[in-house]
N, C-alpha and C positions, 0 to 999 in steps of 0.2 A: 580774655579774663576767665572765660568758662573753662577753658582747657588748664589753667592755671589750677582753679579750684578743685577739677578731675585730679590733677596731678598730686595736689594736697592730701586730697582724700585718700588716695591708693597709698601714696608713701605712708600716711598715718595709719591706714589698714594693716600694712604688711608691718611696719614697726609694730601694733599691738600685738599681732600673732609670733611674733619674733619675741619679743618678751614675755608672752604667756607661755611661750613653750620651754624657757630657762627658767621658770617659776615654780615647776612641779617636780619634786623627787618621786623618781618609780622603787616602789620596793616589791623586789623580785619575791614569789612563792615560795614554801618551804622546800620542795623539790629544785627549785632552778637556783635558789641560794646555795643549797649544798653541792649541786654539780661545779658552779662558778667559782667557788672560792679556792684559791690556791692554797690555804692551809684553812684546817679545821683542827681546833685544840683545846683542851682543857688545860687552863693555864692560872698561875696565881698572878694578881697583879700587883708589884708590890712598890711603885712609885709612878706618880704622874706629876709633871713638872710641866710650866709654861713655856713655849716655843713659840718661833716665827719663822715655820720652814717650807719653802715655797716647793712645789712639785709640777707635774704638767696640768694636773687640773685643780689643784687646790692650794691654795694657802692653810697649813694645819697650826692649831695653837695648843695642840698637847702631845707632848713626849713621854711615852709610857713604856717602862721595864716591867718585865713579864718574866715570869719561872715556868717553864711547860712541864705538865705534870703528865697528859698523855695526849698522843698524836693519833687523830682520826684521818687526816689527810694531810698529804704534803711532807716536807721533810725539814722544818725549823731546827733550828741548833736549840740547846736548854735554855739558853736566855735568849729573849727575842725584843727589838724594840719595835713599838708601833706608834703610829700617828694618828689622832684624832682631833676633834672639836675643828672641821673643816671651815671656811668661810662661806657657807652656802647658808642661808640662814632657814632654808626650809627643811633642811634632813642634817644629822652630824653625828658623828660617833662620840660620844662624849663618856670618857673613862672615870674609873673611880677605883681603888683600893680592893681588892678581896678575890673571890677564887668564880671564873666564869669560864663560860662555852664560848669561843670565836671564832667568826667564820671570817677570815683574811683575804687579802689579794693583796698583788702589788700596784703603786702606782708608781711606775718608772722603779727606784731601787727602796722604794720607801714601803713596807709594810702596813696596811689600814683596812679599816673594817670594810667590808663588800656586800654590805646592805643597809645600810645606816645603822641605826638604831639597834636592828634586827640583828646586827651582828654582834651584839654582845648580849648573851643571856644568863642572867646570875643566876646562881648556884648556891642555893641553901642546904644545908645538913646535904641529904643525898637526893635532892631535887632541883630542878633546873625551870627555869620559867621558859616553856615550849608552846607550841601552836596550841591551842583547844581542840580537843577530840571531834568534837561534832559542832565546831565553830563555824560562821555564816559567813568569817571574813579573816583575812590574815592579821587583822590588829587585835583577833580576838586570842589571850595569850591565858595561861595557867600554870601552874608548878606541877610537874609529873617527876616520877622517879628518873634519875639522870641515867640509868642503867637502860632502861627502857627507849630511851633518847639516842644512847649512843649505840645500841643494835640498830635503831632503825634508819641513822646517818650511813652507819657503817652498810647496811641493806640497799640503799640508795646508790651509794658509791660504785657498788659492784654493778647493779645494772646499767 
């Protein structure tokens, strides 16, 4: 009986650690996000529709149509289809219409965000939501001139 209780405790402990490891989203640093993205582009999202598209890792709930205005990394076509609203409750890419700086990767043959919500950087006028210069955390953001961010990204790509 004691052996059975010990086995039960071990199994319960292992299951707890396994569940915990799947429950947390990893957010890449600014440099890592730039380096790991397959495509970085300034786009105009013109349509967001509901879908249920399965891929290797997730089922996506959004299908997004975007027109590429400027390419900073990669070789996307002028019109791209992106998938978002992953079935992962801890972090998702939720798209809406408008102008954005996007960091994208491939999930098999689907183009998706490369760093959860940080993959989607809104552009207002000539500013983009970006990492706060003296921020203590990657979660501290502020609007900065888009041209400055584009130069920073191009510089990091060259390194």
